[in-house]
ZADO-1210 file (C-alpha; in nm, 4 decimals, padded with zeros to 6 digits):
<atoms>
<atom x="-00.0038" y="-00.0015" z="-00.0197" code="MET" pos="1"/>
<atom x="00.0877" y="00.3394" z="-00.0652" code="ALA" pos="2"/>
<atom x="00.2189" y="00.5315" z="00.2189" code="ILE" pos="3"/>
<atom x="-00.0109" y="00.8428" z="00.3396" code="LYS" pos="4"/>
<atom x="00.0916" y="00.9396" z="00.6891" code="ALA" pos="5"/>
<atom x="00.3713" y="00.9575" z="00.8979" code="ILE" pos="6"/>
<atom x="00.3460" y="00.9413" z="01.2886" code="SER" pos="7"/>
<atom x="00.6648" y="01.0164" z="01.4787" code="PHE" pos="8"/>
<atom x="00.7486" y="00.9371" z="01.8311" code="ASP" pos="9"/>
<atom x="00.8157" y="01.2716" z="02.0416" code="LEU" pos="10"/>
<atom x="01.1082" y="01.1718" z="02.2999" code="TRP" pos="11"/>
<atom x="01.4729" y="01.1398" z="02.1409" code="ASP" pos="12"/>
<atom x="01.3061" y="01.1530" z="01.8123" code="THR" pos="13"/>
<atom x="01.1995" y="01.5213" z="01.8001" code="ILE" pos="14"/>
<atom x="01.2999" y="01.6373" z="02.1182" code="VAL" pos="15"/>
<atom x="01.6206" y="01.5448" z="02.2979" code="HIS" pos="16"/>
<atom x="01.5116" y="01.4334" z="02.6280" code="ASP" pos="17"/>
<atom x="01.6716" y="01.5672" z="02.9341" code="ASP" pos="18"/>
<atom x="01.8660" y="01.8154" z="02.7115" code="SER" pos="19"/>
<atom x="01.6899" y="02.0663" z="02.9621" code="ASP" pos="20"/>
<atom x="01.9092" y="01.9651" z="03.2228" code="GLU" pos="21"/>
<atom x="02.2285" y="02.1411" z="03.1059" code="PRO" pos="22"/>
<atom x="02.0576" y="02.4859" z="03.1241" code="LYS" pos="23"/>
<atom x="01.8941" y="02.3896" z="03.4430" code="ARG" pos="24"/>
<atom x="02.2446" y="02.3499" z="03.6023" code="LYS" pos="25"/>
<atom x="02.3506" y="02.6465" z="03.3983" code="ALA" pos="26"/>
<atom x="02.1065" y="02.8334" z="03.6132" code="ARG" pos="27"/>
<atom x="02.2117" y="02.6816" z="03.9338" code="GLY" pos="28"/>
<atom x="01.8586" y="02.4848" z="03.9629" code="LEU" pos="29"/>
<atom x="01.8539" y="02.1498" z="04.1200" code="ARG" pos="30"/>
<atom x="01.7789" y="01.8536" z="03.8205" code="SER" pos="31"/>
<atom x="01.4372" y="01.7819" z="03.7278" code="LYS" pos="32"/>
<atom x="01.4288" y="01.4698" z="03.9337" code="ARG" pos="33"/>
<atom x="01.5646" y="01.6480" z="04.2694" code="ASP" pos="34"/>
<atom x="01.3226" y="01.9279" z="04.1884" code="GLU" pos="35"/>
<atom x="00.9951" y="01.7000" z="04.2212" code="ARG" pos="36"/>
<atom x="01.0956" y="01.5584" z="04.5108" code="ARG" pos="37"/>
<atom x="01.1716" y="01.8922" z="04.6600" code="HIS" pos="38"/>
<atom x="00.8324" y="02.0434" z="04.5482" code="LEU" pos="39"/>
<atom x="00.6270" y="01.7595" z="04.7516" code="VAL" pos="40"/>
<atom x="00.8585" y="01.7879" z="05.0269" code="HIS" pos="41"/>
<atom x="00.8391" y="02.1476" z="05.0544" code="GLY" pos="42"/>
<atom x="00.4216" y="02.1408" z="05.0196" code="ALA" pos="43"/>
<atom x="00.3897" y="01.8691" z="05.2920" code="LEU" pos="44"/>
<atom x="00.6714" y="02.0465" z="05.5346" code="ALA" pos="45"/>
<atom x="00.4309" y="02.3599" z="05.5027" code="ALA" pos="46"/>
<atom x="00.1734" y="02.1426" z="05.6795" code="GLN" pos="47"/>
<atom x="00.4207" y="01.9819" z="05.9362" code="GLY" pos="48"/>
<atom x="00.7442" y="01.8192" z="05.9928" code="PRO" pos="49"/>
<atom x="00.8417" y="01.5548" z="05.7427" code="ILE" pos="50"/>
<atom x="01.2160" y="01.4427" z="05.6569" code="PRO" pos="51"/>
<atom x="01.2736" y="01.4845" z="05.3331" code="PHE" pos="52"/>
<atom x="01.4380" y="01.1405" z="05.2834" code="GLU" pos="53"/>
<atom x="01.1030" y="00.9933" z="05.3769" code="THR" pos="54"/>
<atom x="00.9367" y="01.1801" z="05.0893" code="VAL" pos="55"/>
<atom x="01.2233" y="01.0944" z="04.8385" code="SER" pos="56"/>
<atom x="01.1781" y="00.7249" z="04.9252" code="LEU" pos="57"/>
<atom x="00.8267" y="00.7360" z="04.8816" code="ALA" pos="58"/>
<atom x="00.8581" y="00.9080" z="04.5133" code="TYR" pos="59"/>
<atom x="01.1144" y="00.6378" z="04.4493" code="ASP" pos="60"/>
<atom x="00.8270" y="00.3948" z="04.5204" code="VAL" pos="61"/>
<atom x="00.5599" y="00.5788" z="04.3410" code="ALA" pos="62"/>
<atom x="00.8128" y="00.5724" z="04.0283" code="ASP" pos="63"/>
<atom x="00.8869" y="00.2135" z="04.0848" code="ALA" pos="64"/>
<atom x="00.4929" y="00.1489" z="04.0658" code="ALA" pos="65"/>
<atom x="00.4418" y="00.3911" z="03.7618" code="PHE" pos="66"/>
<atom x="00.7242" y="00.1841" z="03.5732" code="ASN" pos="67"/>
<atom x="00.5717" y="-00.1356" z="03.6543" code="LYS" pos="68"/>
<atom x="00.2152" y="-00.0399" z="03.5325" code="VAL" pos="69"/>
<atom x="00.3596" y="00.1213" z="03.2049" code="TRP" pos="70"/>
<atom x="00.5972" y="-00.1458" z="03.0987" code="ARG" pos="71"/>
<atom x="00.3582" y="-00.4337" z="03.1902" code="GLU" pos="72"/>
<atom x="00.0072" y="-00.2712" z="03.0786" code="HIS" pos="73"/>
<atom x="00.0857" y="00.0174" z="02.8546" code="ALA" pos="74"/>
<atom x="-00.0680" y="00.2726" z="03.0899" code="ILE" pos="75"/>
<atom x="00.1124" y="00.5868" z="03.1730" code="THR" pos="76"/>
<atom x="-00.0321" y="00.7601" z="03.5348" code="TRP" pos="77"/>
<atom x="-00.1191" y="01.1305" z="03.4829" code="THR" pos="78"/>
<atom x="00.1014" y="01.3276" z="03.7019" code="ILE" pos="79"/>
<atom x="-00.2112" y="01.3935" z="03.9440" code="LYS" pos="80"/>
<atom x="-00.2433" y="00.9934" z="03.9659" code="GLU" pos="81"/>
<atom x="00.1239" y="00.8925" z="04.0482" code="ARG" pos="82"/>
<atom x="00.1691" y="01.1878" z="04.3179" code="LEU" pos="83"/>
<atom x="-00.1784" y="01.0543" z="04.4493" code="GLY" pos="84"/>
<atom x="-00.0146" y="00.7124" z="04.5131" code="VAL" pos="85"/>
<atom x="00.2701" y="00.8935" z="04.6642" code="LEU" pos="86"/>
<atom x="00.0951" y="01.0675" z="04.9058" code="LEU" pos="87"/>
<atom x="-00.1483" y="00.7416" z="04.9998" code="LYS" pos="88"/>
<atom x="00.2061" y="00.5825" z="05.0833" code="GLY" pos="89"/>
<atom x="00.3040" y="00.8406" z="05.3208" code="LEU" pos="90"/>
<atom x="-00.0607" y="00.8547" z="05.4608" code="GLY" pos="91"/>
<atom x="-00.0860" y="01.2513" z="05.3918" code="ARG" pos="92"/>
<atom x="-00.2662" y="01.4719" z="05.1701" code="THR" pos="93"/>
<atom x="-00.2469" y="01.7691" z="04.9577" code="LEU" pos="94"/>
<atom x="-00.5185" y="01.9815" z="04.8746" code="THR" pos="95"/>
<atom x="-00.6398" y="02.3564" z="04.7576" code="GLY" pos="96"/>
<atom x="-00.3319" y="02.5715" z="04.6273" code="SER" pos="97"/>
<atom x="-00.0676" y="02.3818" z="04.7841" code="ALA" pos="98"/>
<atom x="-00.1861" y="02.0417" z="04.5480" code="TRP" pos="99"/>
<atom x="-00.2606" y="02.2484" z="04.2166" code="ASP" pos="100"/>
<atom x="00.0874" y="02.4274" z="04.2608" code="GLY" pos="101"/>
<atom x="00.2527" y="02.0824" z="04.3275" code="VAL" pos="102"/>
<atom x="00.0904" y="01.9248" z="04.0386" code="VAL" pos="103"/>
<atom x="00.1518" y="02.2245" z="03.7970" code="LYS" pos="104"/>
<atom x="00.4967" y="02.2324" z="03.8761" code="ALA" pos="105"/>
<atom x="00.5569" y="01.9227" z="03.7563" code="HIS" pos="106"/>
<atom x="00.3522" y="01.9624" z="03.4746" code="GLN" pos="107"/>
<atom x="00.5002" y="02.2844" z="03.3090" code="THR" pos="108"/>
<atom x="00.8748" y="02.2110" z="03.4352" code="MET" pos="109"/>
<atom x="00.9811" y="02.1002" z="03.0671" code="GLU" pos="110"/>
<atom x="00.7984" y="02.3700" z="02.9155" code="VAL" pos="111"/>
<atom x="00.9301" y="02.6694" z="03.1577" code="THR" pos="112"/>
<atom x="01.2935" y="02.5412" z="03.0783" code="ILE" pos="113"/>
<atom x="01.2495" y="02.3476" z="02.7113" code="ARG" pos="114"/>
<atom x="01.4257" y="02.0566" z="02.5910" code="PRO" pos="115"/>
<atom x="01.5818" y="02.1081" z="02.2353" code="ASP" pos="116"/>
<atom x="01.4872" y="01.9964" z="01.9309" code="LEU" pos="117"/>
<atom x="01.7187" y="01.7221" z="01.7681" code="ILE" pos="118"/>
<atom x="01.9474" y="01.9010" z="01.4619" code="GLU" pos="119"/>
<atom x="01.7217" y="01.8851" z="01.1368" code="GLY" pos="120"/>
<atom x="01.3905" y="01.8066" z="01.2576" code="ILE" pos="121"/>
<atom x="01.2126" y="02.1323" z="01.1470" code="ASP" pos="122"/>
<atom x="01.3402" y="02.1002" z="00.7906" code="ALA" pos="123"/>
<atom x="01.2350" y="01.7056" z="00.7934" code="ALA" pos="124"/>
<atom x="00.9107" y="01.7761" z="00.8783" code="LEU" pos="125"/>
<atom x="00.8947" y="02.0660" z="00.6442" code="ALA" pos="126"/>
<atom x="00.9568" y="01.8468" z="00.3788" code="ALA" pos="127"/>
<atom x="00.7712" y="01.5210" z="00.4702" code="LEU" pos="128"/>
<atom x="00.4436" y="01.7752" z="00.5644" code="ALA" pos="129"/>
<atom x="00.4721" y="01.8588" z="00.1801" code="ALA" pos="130"/>
<atom x="00.3632" y="01.4952" z="00.0892" code="ARG" pos="131"/>
<atom x="00.2613" y="01.3202" z="00.3879" code="TYR" pos="132"/>
<atom x="-00.0025" y="01.3443" z="00.6516" code="ARG" pos="133"/>
<atom x="00.2005" y="01.3587" z="00.9998" code="LEU" pos="134"/>
<atom x="00.1111" y="01.3204" z="01.3601" code="CYS" pos="135"/>
<atom x="00.2619" y="01.2637" z="01.7132" code="ILE" pos="136"/>
<atom x="00.2309" y="00.9049" z="01.8807" code="VAL" pos="137"/>
<atom x="00.4041" y="00.9638" z="02.2315" code="SER" pos="138"/>
<atom x="00.4351" y="00.8445" z="02.6184" code="ASP" pos="139"/>
<atom x="00.3655" y="01.1112" z="02.8578" code="ALA" pos="140"/>
<atom x="00.5741" y="01.0411" z="03.1189" code="ILE" pos="141"/>
<atom x="00.5574" y="01.3614" z="03.3216" code="VAL" pos="142"/>
<atom x="00.4688" y="01.6271" z="03.1211" code="SER" pos="143"/>
<atom x="00.1027" y="01.6003" z="03.0078" code="PRO" pos="144"/>
<atom x="-00.0335" y="01.6054" z="02.6369" code="GLY" pos="145"/>
<atom x="-00.1357" y="01.9678" z="02.6717" code="TRP" pos="146"/>
<atom x="00.2109" y="02.0710" z="02.7825" code="ALA" pos="147"/>
<atom x="00.3708" y="01.8928" z="02.5352" code="LEU" pos="148"/>
<atom x="00.1932" y="02.0482" z="02.2628" code="ARG" pos="149"/>
<atom x="00.3108" y="02.3798" z="02.4187" code="GLN" pos="150"/>
<atom x="00.6568" y="02.2759" z="02.4184" code="LEU" pos="151"/>
<atom x="00.6249" y="02.1941" z="01.9940" code="LEU" pos="152"/>
<atom x="00.4480" y="02.5451" z="01.9487" code="GLU" pos="153"/>
<atom x="00.7144" y="02.6920" z="02.1264" code="ALA" pos="154"/>
<atom x="00.9970" y="02.5245" z="01.9215" code="HIS" pos="155"/>
<atom x="00.7781" y="02.6110" z="01.6215" code="GLY" pos="156"/>
<atom x="00.7010" y="02.2616" z="01.4981" code="VAL" pos="157"/>
<atom x="00.3861" y="02.1753" z="01.6104" code="LEU" pos="158"/>
<atom x="00.2025" y="02.2996" z="01.2787" code="ARG" pos="159"/>
<atom x="00.3480" y="01.9841" z="01.0815" code="HIS" pos="160"/>
<atom x="00.0985" y="01.8008" z="01.2793" code="PHE" pos="161"/>
<atom x="-00.2388" y="01.7563" z="01.1920" code="GLN" pos="162"/>
<atom x="-00.3247" y="01.4769" z="01.4983" code="ALA" pos="163"/>
<atom x="-00.1946" y="01.3851" z="01.8156" code="PHE" pos="164"/>
<atom x="-00.2121" y="01.0434" z="02.0645" code="ALA" pos="165"/>
<atom x="-00.0490" y="01.0986" z="02.3923" code="PHE" pos="166"/>
<atom x="-00.1064" y="00.8564" z="02.6248" code="SER" pos="167"/>
<atom x="-00.2528" y="01.0319" z="02.8921" code="ASP" pos="168"/>
<atom x="-00.5452" y="01.1527" z="02.6884" code="GLU" pos="169"/>
<atom x="-00.5546" y="00.8283" z="02.4843" code="VAL" pos="170"/>
<atom x="-00.5676" y="00.5914" z="02.7928" code="GLY" pos="171"/>
<atom x="-00.3044" y="00.3600" z="02.6736" code="HIS" pos="172"/>
<atom x="00.0619" y="00.3944" z="02.6075" code="SER" pos="173"/>
<atom x="00.2814" y="00.2234" z="02.3282" code="LYS" pos="174"/>
<atom x="00.2896" y="00.0122" z="02.1759" code="PRO" pos="175"/>
<atom x="-00.0939" y="-00.0368" z="02.2992" code="HIS" pos="176"/>
<atom x="-00.2790" y="-00.0240" z="01.9560" code="PRO" pos="177"/>
<atom x="-00.4893" y="00.2223" z="02.0601" code="ASP" pos="178"/>
<atom x="-00.2056" y="00.4768" z="02.0292" code="MET" pos="179"/>
<atom x="-00.1872" y="00.3968" z="01.6705" code="PHE" pos="180"/>
<atom x="-00.5745" y="00.3648" z="01.6144" code="ASN" pos="181"/>
<atom x="-00.6218" y="00.7209" z="01.7372" code="HIS" pos="182"/>
<atom x="-00.4005" y="00.8836" z="01.4973" code="VAL" pos="183"/>
<atom x="-00.5008" y="00.6890" z="01.1959" code="ALA" pos="184"/>
<atom x="-00.8925" y="00.7561" z="01.2542" code="SER" pos="185"/>
<atom x="-00.7800" y="01.1246" z="01.3307" code="ALA" pos="186"/>
<atom x="-00.6186" y="01.1532" z="00.9760" code="LEU" pos="187"/>
<atom x="-00.8667" y="00.9176" z="00.7859" code="GLY" pos="188"/>
<atom x="-00.5848" y="00.6507" z="00.6976" code="VAL" pos="189"/>
<atom x="-00.5449" y="00.2594" z="00.7070" code="ARG" pos="190"/>
<atom x="-00.2604" y="00.1515" z="00.9273" code="LEU" pos="191"/>
<atom x="-00.0995" y="-00.0122" z="00.6815" code="ASP" pos="192"/>
<atom x="-00.0799" y="00.3088" z="00.4852" code="GLU" pos="193"/>
<atom x="00.1062" y="00.4720" z="00.7901" code="MET" pos="194"/>
<atom x="00.4335" y="00.4399" z="00.8860" code="VAL" pos="195"/>
<atom x="00.6027" y="00.5106" z="01.2332" code="HIS" pos="196"/>
<atom x="00.9345" y="00.6809" z="01.2955" code="VAL" pos="197"/>
<atom x="01.0879" y="00.6285" z="01.6955" code="GLY" pos="198"/>
<atom x="01.4059" y="00.5313" z="01.8883" code="ASP" pos="199"/>
<atom x="01.2700" y="00.2300" z="02.0750" code="ARG" pos="200"/>
<atom x="01.2532" y="-00.1297" z="01.9097" code="GLU" pos="201"/>
<atom x="00.9777" y="-00.2517" z="02.1511" code="HIS" pos="202"/>
<atom x="00.7421" y="00.0358" z="02.1355" code="ASN" pos="203"/>
<atom x="00.8558" y="00.2186" z="01.8097" code="ASP" pos="204"/>
<atom x="00.8902" y="-00.0563" z="01.5630" code="ILE" pos="205"/>
<atom x="00.7740" y="-00.4010" z="01.6695" code="LYS" pos="206"/>
<atom x="00.4478" y="-00.2167" z="01.7852" code="GLY" pos="207"/>
<atom x="00.3758" y="-00.0710" z="01.4655" code="PRO" pos="208"/>
<atom x="00.4724" y="-00.3848" z="01.2720" code="HIS" pos="209"/>
<atom x="00.2503" y="-00.5921" z="01.4976" code="ALA" pos="210"/>
<atom x="-00.0432" y="-00.3573" z="01.3313" code="LEU" pos="211"/>
<atom x="00.0623" y="-00.3787" z="00.9724" code="GLY" pos="212"/>
<atom x="00.2428" y="-00.0517" z="00.9942" code="MET" pos="213"/>
<atom x="00.6023" y="-00.0009" z="00.8455" code="LYS" pos="214"/>
<atom x="00.8622" y="00.1940" z="01.0684" code="ALA" pos="215"/>
<atom x="01.2178" y="00.3785" z="01.0992" code="VAL" pos="216"/>
<atom x="01.4500" y="00.3356" z="01.4067" code="LEU" pos="217"/>
<atom x="01.5894" y="00.6843" z="01.4654" code="PHE" pos="218"/>
<atom x="01.9772" y="00.6377" z="01.6270" code="VAL" pos="219"/>
<atom x="02.0738" y="00.9982" z="01.6108" code="ALA" pos="220"/>
<atom x="02.0386" y="01.0425" z="01.9684" code="THR" pos="221"/>
<atom x="01.9677" y="00.6851" z="02.1208" code="ARG" pos="222"/>
<atom x="02.1238" y="00.4154" z="01.9620" code="ALA" pos="223"/>
<atom x="02.0724" y="00.1480" z="02.2212" code="ALA" pos="224"/>
<atom x="01.8461" y="-00.0599" z="01.9738" code="ASP" pos="225"/>
<atom x="02.0221" y="-00.0226" z="01.6496" code="ARG" pos="226"/>
<atom x="02.1871" y="-00.3682" z="01.6811" code="GLN" pos="227"/>
<atom x="01.9208" y="-00.6803" z="01.5705" code="GLY" pos="228"/>
<atom x="01.6348" y="-00.4065" z="01.5112" code="THR" pos="229"/>
<atom x="01.3762" y="-00.5165" z="01.2876" code="THR" pos="230"/>
<atom x="01.3068" y="-00.2000" z="01.1443" code="ALA" pos="231"/>
<atom x="01.2407" y="-00.1522" z="00.7718" code="ASP" pos="232"/>
<atom x="01.4706" y="00.1426" z="00.8124" code="ALA" pos="233"/>
<atom x="01.7230" y="00.3280" z="01.0485" code="VAL" pos="234"/>
<atom x="01.7725" y="00.6761" z="01.0333" code="CYS" pos="235"/>
<atom x="02.1010" y="00.8309" z="01.1533" code="GLU" pos="236"/>
<atom x="02.0120" y="01.1881" z="01.0798" code="ARG" pos="237"/>
<atom x="01.6783" y="01.3864" z="01.0274" code="HIS" pos="238"/>
<atom x="01.8162" y="01.5142" z="00.6799" code="ALA" pos="239"/>
<atom x="01.8026" y="01.1643" z="00.5751" code="ASP" pos="240"/>
<atom x="01.4414" y="01.1041" z="00.6711" code="LEU" pos="241"/>
<atom x="01.2533" y="01.2287" z="00.3789" code="PRO" pos="242"/>
<atom x="01.4535" y="01.0169" z="00.1424" code="ALA" pos="243"/>
<atom x="01.4285" y="00.7022" z="00.3845" code="ILE" pos="244"/>
<atom x="01.0574" y="00.7780" z="00.3429" code="ILE" pos="245"/>
<atom x="00.9921" y="00.7928" z="00.0245" code="ASP" pos="246"/>
<atom x="01.1909" y="00.4711" z="-00.0375" code="ARG" pos="247"/>
<atom x="00.9626" y="00.3029" z="00.1793" code="LEU" pos="248"/>
<atom x="00.6416" y="00.4886" z="00.0089" code="ALA" pos="249"/>
</atoms>
């Protein structure tokens, strides 16, 4: 079948994951991991004494539970759900402005200080958008879908995409079929008329292949899955992506 649409993973395919960390360090800020723990501790400590180490351990436990559900059941809890698990484990609550502030600070951290686009992606998207319909299929690990749209808009690339499947909005994460079916329906194409581009073999290659899609492994930022990949093509830089997609089409 002719290729009519392309779905893109976000992290380490369009946006370089954690490229905001050097920017935070240059500003004298904590890492995202540490800042999230301090946000929860500060809000709880304002209600009464609680050791930071206790909050940090509870955060680690909640993260482990999140990762188990994500990897085994293809579901990403929203940040409200994750923080709710953390607080339940501590036997504590946050309400009103204290709760809203902690949630919002988690949700917007990667919008306030933005990770970088991967080199060449804007030009590649512009070239591909002239011939194919483009969409995003991405897990929302901390930043929700609405914040990721803001991130893409701030970088000037949101305009290239016609549909979005963020896991917090769809209710499942990759490689669950719902993620890919969501964008195929929104674009009015069949799954076998799509190719997916991403950096992880399990989520971005085997998941689409199981649905009859083609898949391209992007390795410029993360190459851990390059050896033994079953991808239809491997892309080392975004400048080569339009030609790769055209060959597959």
